[in-house]
C-alpha positions in Angstrom: -8.6 -19.1 19.4 -9.3 -17.3 16.1 -8.6 -13.7 14.8 -9.0 -11.2 12.0 -6.4 -9.3 10.2 -7.0 -6.2 8.1 -4.8 -3.3 7.1 -4.8 0.0 5.3 -8.3 1.6 6.2 -7.0 4.8 4.6 -10.4 6.4 6.5 -11.2 9.7 4.7 -9.7 8.7 1.4 -10.7 10.5 -1.8 -10.5 9.4 -5.3 -11.1 12.4 -8.1 -12.7 14.5 -5.6 -15.2 11.7 -4.5 -15.1 10.8 -0.8 -15.3 7.2 0.1 -15.9 7.7 3.7 -19.5 6.3 3.4 -18.2 3.2 1.8 -15.7 2.4 4.2 -18.4 2.8 7.0 -20.3 0.0 5.4 -17.2 -2.0 5.3 -16.0 -1.8 8.7 -19.7 -2.2 9.9 -20.0 -5.3 8.1 -16.7 -6.6 9.6 -18.0 -6.2 12.8 -21.2 -8.1 12.3 -19.1 -10.7 10.7 -17.0 -11.1 13.5 -20.2 -11.4 16.0 -21.5 -14.1 14.2 -18.6 -16.2 14.2 -17.7 -15.2 17.7 -14.2 -14.0 16.8 -13.4 -11.5 19.4 -9.6 -10.3 18.3 -9.0 -7.9 15.6 -5.6 -7.0 14.4 -5.1 -3.5 12.2 -1.5 -3.5 10.4 -1.4 0.4 10.1 -2.5 3.3 7.5 -5.6 3.6 9.5 -6.0 7.3 8.2 -5.4 8.4 4.6 -3.6 11.6 5.8 -1.3 12.6 8.9 -4.0 15.1 9.5 -7.1 13.5 8.9 -10.7 15.0 8.4 -12.7 15.3 11.4 -15.2 13.1 9.6 -12.5 10.4 9.4 -11.7 10.7 13.0 -15.4 10.5 14.0 -15.7 7.4 11.8 -12.7 5.6 13.6 -14.2 6.3 16.9 -17.7 5.4 16.1 -16.3 1.9 14.7 -13.8 1.4 17.7 -16.3 2.3 20.5 -19.0 -0.2 18.8 -16.2 -3.0 18.7 -15.2 -2.6 22.1 -18.5 -1.8 23.8 -21.0 -3.7 21.8 -19.3 -6.4 20.5 -16.6 -6.8 23.2 -13.8 -7.3 20.4 -10.2 -6.5 21.5 -8.6 -4.5 19.0 -4.8 -4.6 18.5 -3.5 -1.6 16.3 -0.3 -0.2 15.0 0.5 3.2 13.0 1.4 2.8 9.3 3.4 5.5 7.2 0.7 7.4 6.4 -0.6 8.1 10.1 0.6 10.6 12.6 1.8 8.7 15.8 0.9 11.2 18.2 -2.6 11.6 17.2 -3.3 7.6 17.0 -1.2 7.4 20.4 -3.5 9.6 22.2 -5.0 7.9 25.4 -3.6 4.6 24.2 -2.6 3.7 27.9 -6.1 4.3 29.3 -8.0 2.6 26.4 -5.7 -0.5 26.5 -7.7 -1.3 29.5 -10.6 -1.1 28.1 -9.4 -3.7 25.1 -8.0 -1.3 22.7 -4.0 -1.8 22.1 -2.6 0.6 20.3 1.6 0.8 19.3 3.1 4.0 17.5 6.2 4.2 19.0 9.2 2.1 18.3 10.5 0.7 21.7 13.5 -0.7 22.7 12.0 -4.2 23.2 8.6 -5.3 21.4 5.7 -4.8 23.5 3.0 -7.5 23.2 -0.4 -8.5 24.4 -1.1 -12.2 25.5 -4.1 -14.0 25.2 -4.1 -17.6 26.2 -1.1 -19.1 24.9 -0.4 -16.3 22.1 1.4 -13.2 22.4 0.7 -10.8 19.8 3.8 -8.4 19.1 3.0 -4.8 17.9 5.8 -3.1 15.5 4.5 0.2 14.2 5.9 1.4 10.9 9.5 1.8 11.5 12.3 4.2 9.9 16.0 3.6 10.1 16.6 6.9 12.0 14.4 5.6 14.9 16.3 2.4 14.9 19.5 4.1 15.0 18.4 6.4 18.1 18.0 3.2 19.9 21.4 1.5 18.9 23.9 4.1 18.4 26.9 2.1 17.5 25.2 -0.5 14.9 25.7 0.2 11.2 22.6 0.9 9.9 22.1 2.7 6.4 18.7 1.5 5.3 15.7 -0.3 6.0 16.9 -3.7 5.7 19.8 -3.0 8.2 17.6 -1.3 10.4 15.3 -3.9 10.8 18.0 -6.6 11.1 19.6 -4.9 14.0 16.3 -4.4 15.9 15.2 -7.7 15.3 18.4 -9.2 16.7 17.8 -7.7 20.1 14.1 -9.4 20.1 13.7 -12.3 22.4 10.5 -14.5 21.7 9.4 -17.2 23.8 8.7 -20.5 21.9 6.3 -21.9 24.4 4.0 -19.2 23.1 2.3 -19.1 19.7 4.2 -15.7 18.7 2.0 -13.4 16.1 3.7 -10.1 14.7 1.8 -7.0 13.6 3.8 -4.8 11.5 3.5 -2.2 8.7 6.7 -2.5 6.3 7.4 -3.2 2.5 8.4 -6.9 3.2 9.5 -9.0 -0.1 11.2 -7.8 -3.1 8.6 -10.0 -5.2 5.7 -8.5 -3.3 2.8 -6.9 -5.7 2.3 -3.4 -5.3 -0.5 -0.5 -6.1 -0.6 2.6 -7.4 -2.5 4.0 -4.5 0.2 3.3 -2.1 2.5 5.9 -1.0 6.2 5.5 -1.8 8.3 5.1 1.3 11.7 5.8 0.0 13.1 6.0 -3.2 14.9 3.4 -5.2 13.1 0.4 -3.4 15.4 1.0 -0.2 12.5 0.5 1.9 12.2 -3.2 1.0 13.3 -5.7 3.8 13.5 -9.8 3.8 10.8 -11.5 4.9 13.5 -13.4 6.8 13.9 -11.1 9.4 10.4 -12.4 10.6 11.0 -15.9 10.3 10.8 -16.7 14.0 6.9 -15.6 14.2 4.3 -18.0 13.7 2.1 -15.3 11.9 3.3 -12.1 10.4 0.0 -9.5 10.1 1.6 -7.1 7.3 0.3 -3.7 6.2 1.2 -1.4 4.0 0.9 -3.2 0.4 -2.8 -2.9 -1.0 -2.9 -6.3 -2.8 -3.9 -9.1 -0.7 -0.9 -11.6 -1.0 1.2 -14.3 1.2 5.1 -13.2 1.4 7.2 -16.5 1.0 4.9 -18.4 3.3 0.9 -18.4 3.8 1.3 -17.4 7.4 3.1 -14.4 6.3 0.9 -12.1 4.8 -0.6 -8.6 3.5 -4.4 -8.7 4.0 -4.7 -5.6 1.4 -6.9 -2.7 1.8 -10.5 -3.3 2.5 -11.4 -2.1 -1.2 -9.8 -1.0 -4.2 -8.2 2.5 -4.3 -6.8 2.6 -7.8 -8.0 1.3 -11.0 -4.9 -1.1 -11.0 -6.5 -2.8 -8.1 -9.7 -3.7 -10.4 -8.5 -7.7 -10.4 -7.7 -8.0 -7.0 -10.2 -9.8 -4.8 -10.4 -8.0 -1.5 -11.0 -9.8 1.5 -10.1 -10.4 5.4 -8.0 -12.8 6.8 -9.0 -15.1 9.5 -6.4 -17.2 11.5 -6.9 -20.2 14.0 -3.8 -20.2 16.2 -5.0 -23.7 17.0 -3.5 -25.0 13.9 -2.3 -21.6 12.4 -4.9 -22.1 9.2 -6.1 -19.3 7.1 -9.5 -18.4 5.8 -10.4 -15.4 3.7 -13.8 -13.8 3.8 -14.9 -11.3 1.3 -16.8 -8.2 2.2 -19.7 -6.4 0.2 -19.2 -2.7 -0.7 -22.2 -0.8 -2.3 -19.9 0.7 -4.7 -16.3 -0.4 -5.9 -14.0 0.7 -8.6 -14.3 -1.3 -12.2 -12.5 -0.6 -15.6 -14.2 -1.6 -18.8 -12.9 -1.7 -22.3 -15.6 -1.4 -25.1 -16.5 0.7 -28.1 -18.4 4.2 -27.4 -21.6 2.5 -28.7 -21.6 -0.4 -26.8 -21.2 1.6 -23.4 -24.0 3.6 -24.2 -26.1 0.8 -24.5 -28.1 1.2 -20.9 -27.8 -2.9 -20.6 -24.2 -2.9 -21.0 -23.3 -2.4 -17.3 -25.5 -3.4 -14.3 -23.8 -1.5 -11.7 -23.7 2.1 -13.0 -23.3 3.9 -10.0 -19.6 2.2 -9.2 -16.6 4.5 -9.7 -15.6 3.8 -13.1 -12.8 4.0 -15.7 -13.7 3.5 -19.5 -10.6 2.4 -22.3 -12.6 3.2 -25.7 -11.8 0.9 -28.6 -12.9 3.4 -31.1 -10.2 4.4 -33.8 -11.0 8.1 -33.6 -11.7 10.7 -30.6 -15.4 10.8 -29.7 -16.6 14.6 -29.0 -17.5 15.1 -25.6 -17.4 11.4 -24.8 -16.9 11.8 -21.1 -20.1 14.4 -20.5 -22.3 11.9 -22.7 -21.2 8.8 -20.9 -21.7 10.7 -17.5 -25.6 10.8 -18.1 -25.6 6.9 -17.6 -22.8 6.6 -15.4 -22.4 9.2 -12.6 -19.2 8.4 -11.1 -17.3 7.9 -14.4 -13.8 9.0 -13.2 -11.8 8.6 -16.5 -11.8 7.4 -20.1 -8.8 6.4 -22.4 -8.5 5.4 -26.0 -6.9 1.9 -26.6 -5.3 3.0 -29.6 -3.7 6.3 -28.2 -2.3 4.1 -25.2 -0.7 1.9 -28.1 0.9 4.6 -29.9 2.1 6.0 -26.4 3.8 2.7 -25.6 5.1 2.3 -29.2 6.7 6.0 -28.8 8.2 4.8 -25.5 9.7 1.6 -27.0 11.1 3.8 -29.9 12.7 6.3 -27.7 14.5 3.6 -25.7 15.7 1.8 -28.4 16.9 5.1 -30.0 18.9 5.9 -27.1 20.3 2.6 -26.8 21.7 3.2 -30.2 23.1 6.4 -29.9 26.7 7.2 -28.6 27.4 8.9 -25.5 28.8 12.2 -26.7 26.0 12.6 -29.2 23.4 12.2 -26.2 25.6 14.8 -24.2 25.1 17.2 -27.3 21.4 16.6 -27.1 21.0 16.8 -23.7 23.2 20.2 -23.7 20.5 21.5 -26.6 17.8 20.7 -24.4 19.1 22.3 -21.3 20.7 25.4 -22.6 18.5 25.9 -26.1 21.7 26.3 -27.9 24.0 23.9 -30.0 27.7 22.6 -28.5 30.4 24.5 -30.7 32.6 22.2 -32.6 35.3 22.8 -30.5 33.3 22.4 -26.9 32.2 18.8 -28.6 35.7 18.0 -29.2 36.4 18.6 -25.6 33.4 16.5 -24.1 34.5 13.5 -26.5 38.0 13.4 -25.2 37.0 13.8 -21.7 34.5 10.9 -22.2 37.2 8.8 -23.7 39.5 9.8 -20.9 36.8 8.7 -18.4 36.3 5.4 -20.1 39.9 4.6 -20.2 40.4 5.4 -16.6 37.2 2.9 -15.7 38.5 -0.1 -17.8 41.7 0.4 -16.1 40.6 0.5 -12.7 
């Protein structure tokens, strides 16, 4: 039996005031055509269905159109969970009725993982989980971050090894996983990251949340990535869908073909003004100009050729900015703590520390340092 794994649709996504809804529609229906041709009748969607908690009516209509066609026209069963961008209440609506028609939706955390059984395979649905939700289930457990929350939750789950066990979830898994600018941070300081070992008992883990397609510690634990590029740091990523054969757990990737995508080019202004320099002029574009001086009204001139040009930068300015940042860091590293405090005080108060105040600060810092060394 084969199934397709996708995630991070972000229906209704807007980039620089440009709606991507039409391209998203193209990709979703190309996906259904492909699955029909290959006779694949199970689709996993690992969260972030919408781009916002309150999606636009157009985004809701597209999801309705897509799911209706999948279930009614192509007889594809869909297993779907909510992500951190999704409203659990909105996606969960009428899920118990829809399950009988082949649409299985999970948006709330339950005491035991719910699963859908197909032949000798069990598909477990674990939506995006916050530590507070796990704490509400297990009051006596020590839970202080995502790692401890998922560790506690998974310790209460039982899997039957007579089945191939597939997990669909939406979390930040793996400390070395590749991130993208288009992702919404779940928390501050990396506390949302969980170890891949928490899911080691599953034969395949269908992950959502990170937009770069990638395996995490093993080939059968992976992010499918987003269906298309959603930021310019993703231009080198080869977007694809994941096809898994449960007979031998083999994996193949298939590329979809959006009519427009995000691309970034580095060239001189003159090169870019050559009509033959770039073939796909309707793509969403970012240009890094190699010119050593600013070009007056450059973006307006370039948009005559490239109507969807979203940003321009200059290589030499980026280099200067990087050098300035490095110099600032080096300056900070070479400055003693009392002087740093003196500079901070002036920036906050717009007045200098008096000699007496500076002496007091210096004595306090020395005292703290001595206490730290003796502790």
